[in-house]
Phi, psi and omega in degrees: 000159180211138177235152182230139171210116183054233179269007183258154175222145168243132188221144179259013179280113180298333182289343177275342188296140173271094183300324178298313179297311182298312179302314182298317178295313182296316185289327184251344188236315185295113184303330184275353184223014181301131182087001181293118181293157181303323183294326180286321176299315179302311181297317178298320181294316181303325188256022186221162167273117189247150184228116171254142176258133189230137167255101185064236177270352185271128178276128185241358181196169185198150167203156175223154178236122169272123187208151168270355181073007183230318186232328190216152176216152180222117178278129181210172175051035181274132176201156171237130178307142185307322181291346180255357184287157179092010183246004182083006185293326179296314179299312181297321176301315179294317177303320181290319176302317185286338174280347188297131183299336182289340178252002175296132176090359174299139179291320185219134174236130181247164168200162176232131176220146175272326188218009186241027180309310185296326178301308186287326177291314184287315191257347184225014173062028169286157173214167174300159181308134180295323180222074182302334178294347181261357182263139175229159174221154165246110191249126177263106184298332179235069189293331187290332177294316179289319181296326181299319176290324179294326185303321181300331187259009178239176180269354186275137175225000000 
């Protein structure tokens, strides 16, 4: 799918994604992904519904949704490059994601954010968990240590 606004485009074609730019931003800048190796970025993209934001041919943003396409989705790895922020691209990206036909009818869409709660509440109708006491998580403090072992057994490098 593709959306257009002024000189910008949002596209879901994984072949257009600039893997080097995405990896560089996640690896060096994104507090939730600093140090994430390229092979993990590639594997996560292969297994997600992805959205690239483009200024002409240059990719300036990214997000992905992990989903089964039937009941649940999780928005993650969303970013707009710093030089492109303040133009409403993040808001537009969320709006386009919510319009995608593959996620229509999902019972629950989740996300985790450190500092953009108002963006998601105001523009995408998110709210705090309805019953946070019923949610649990299994959090791996050192995923790269586990992933390093898994790396040996996969084709991703």
